[in-house]
C-alpha positions as CSV (number, residue, x, y, z in Angstrom):
1,X,111.9,105.2,95.3
2,X,114.3,102.4,93.3
3,X,113.4,98.9,93.2
4,X,116.0,97.9,95.0
5,X,115.5,99.9,97.9
6,X,111.7,98.7,98.2
7,X,112.9,95.0,98.2
8,X,115.3,96.2,101.6
9,X,112.3,98.1,103.5
10,X,110.6,95.5,103.1
11,X,112.6,92.7,104.5
12,X,113.6,94.8,107.7
13,X,110.4,94.9,108.4
14,X,109.4,90.8,107.8
15,X,112.7,90.1,109.8
16,X,114.1,92.4,112.2
17,X,112.0,93.9,115.8
18,X,114.1,97.5,115.3
19,X,112.1,99.8,116.4
20,X,112.8,101.5,113.2
21,X,110.8,99.0,111.2
22,X,107.9,98.6,113.1
23,X,105.6,101.4,111.6
24,X,105.6,102.4,108.3
25,X,103.8,105.2,106.4
26,X,104.0,104.7,102.4
27,X,102.6,107.7,100.3
28,X,102.6,108.5,96.3
29,X,100.6,107.7,93.4
30,X,97.9,105.3,94.4
31,X,98.7,102.6,91.8
32,X,102.4,102.2,93.2
33,X,101.3,102.5,96.9
34,X,99.2,99.8,96.0
35,X,101.7,97.8,94.3
36,X,104.3,98.4,97.6
37,X,101.4,96.8,100.1
38,X,101.1,93.8,98.1
39,X,104.6,93.3,98.3
40,X,104.6,93.9,101.7
41,X,101.7,91.3,102.8
42,X,103.3,88.7,100.3
43,X,106.7,88.9,102.0
44,X,105.6,88.9,105.6
45,X,103.2,86.0,104.6
46,X,106.8,84.1,102.5
47,X,109.7,85.7,105.0
48,X,108.2,84.7,108.0
49,X,105.5,81.3,107.7
50,X,103.2,81.4,110.5
51,X,102.7,85.8,110.6
52,X,98.7,86.7,110.8
53,X,98.7,89.7,108.4
54,X,95.6,91.9,108.3
55,X,94.9,93.4,105.5
56,X,92.5,96.5,105.1
57,X,92.0,99.2,103.3
58,X,90.3,102.8,104.2
59,X,86.9,102.1,102.4
60,X,86.7,98.6,103.9
61,X,87.7,99.5,107.4
62,X,85.5,101.6,107.7
63,X,81.9,99.5,106.1
64,X,83.7,96.6,108.6
65,X,82.8,99.0,111.4
66,X,79.9,100.4,110.8
67,X,78.6,96.9,110.1
68,X,80.1,95.9,113.6
69,X,78.4,98.6,115.2
70,X,75.1,97.5,114.1
71,X,75.3,94.1,114.8
72,X,76.7,94.8,118.0
73,X,79.5,92.7,117.8
74,X,82.2,95.6,117.5
75,X,84.2,94.0,120.5
76,X,84.6,90.9,118.3
77,X,85.1,93.1,114.9
78,X,87.9,94.9,117.1
79,X,89.4,91.1,119.0
80,X,89.9,89.8,114.9
81,X,92.0,93.5,114.5
82,X,94.5,92.7,117.4
83,X,94.8,89.2,116.7
84,X,97.3,90.0,113.7
85,X,101.0,90.6,114.0
86,X,100.9,92.6,111.4
87,X,98.3,95.3,109.7
88,X,98.7,96.6,106.5
89,X,96.0,100.1,105.9
90,X,95.5,101.6,102.7
91,X,93.8,104.5,101.7
92,X,94.4,106.1,105.1
93,X,92.7,109.5,103.2
94,X,89.8,107.7,102.2
95,X,88.5,108.0,106.1
96,X,88.9,111.6,106.6
97,X,86.7,113.4,108.1
98,X,85.0,110.4,109.6
99,X,86.3,111.1,113.0
100,X,84.4,107.5,114.8
101,X,86.4,105.9,111.7
102,X,89.6,107.5,113.1
103,X,89.6,107.6,116.3
104,X,89.1,103.7,116.2
105,X,92.1,103.7,113.7
106,X,94.0,105.7,116.7
107,X,93.5,102.8,118.9
108,X,94.0,100.0,116.8
109,X,97.2,101.7,115.4
110,X,98.0,102.5,119.2
111,X,98.1,98.8,120.2
112,X,99.8,97.3,118.0
113,X,103.0,99.8,118.5
114,X,102.6,99.3,121.7
115,X,102.3,96.2,121.6
116,X,105.2,95.8,119.9
117,X,103.1,94.7,116.9
118,X,103.9,96.0,113.4
119,X,102.1,98.1,111.1
120,X,102.3,99.5,107.5
121,X,99.7,102.6,106.3
122,X,99.6,103.6,102.8
123,X,97.5,106.6,101.8
124,X,98.0,109.1,98.1
125,X,99.4,111.5,100.7
126,X,102.3,112.8,103.0
127,X,100.9,113.2,106.7
128,X,101.8,116.4,106.6
129,X,98.5,116.5,103.5
130,X,96.1,114.3,105.7
131,X,93.5,117.9,105.6
132,X,91.0,116.8,107.7
133,X,92.0,114.1,110.0
134,X,92.5,114.2,113.7
135,X,95.6,115.9,114.5
136,X,96.6,112.6,117.2
137,X,96.3,110.6,114.0
138,X,98.4,112.5,112.5
139,X,101.2,113.1,114.7
140,X,101.3,109.1,114.7
141,X,102.1,108.9,110.5
142,X,104.5,111.1,111.4
143,X,106.1,109.6,113.5
144,X,106.6,106.2,110.9
145,X,109.4,105.8,108.6
146,X,108.1,107.6,105.2
147,X,108.2,106.2,102.2
148,X,107.6,108.8,99.9
149,X,107.3,106.5,96.3
150,X,107.2,109.3,94.1
151,X,110.9,110.9,95.0
152,X,113.5,109.4,93.3
């Protein structure tokens, strides 16, 4: 995917309320996905002042989720996640094999989508290749605008 197309997608994501740009799934080499997610965060905060953005990756999402259960404040964690306008979630493939984490992610994705909020998901693999992921999470990801950064 070339830089011009990347910029166009990010511009539409940040400033457009069309359903097609509400949920984006980005896959490809890890460094390319990370670079895209960084640009997305910057684009959202610069183009739309006051927009609240939460950025997590699979590993720190799981750690924060576990900590919230241990501290018995999972509702506070959920409220913090849901209070943003945009969720940028990287390394989705890292929560494979963790069903509770996947179930929480599923609910979070659902919440964002139902409330007209925006979400960008990044992973090293295409949604079809998420082998150890719950079927309903895969289905959600397949419904996103899918950008494969390794394709030209």
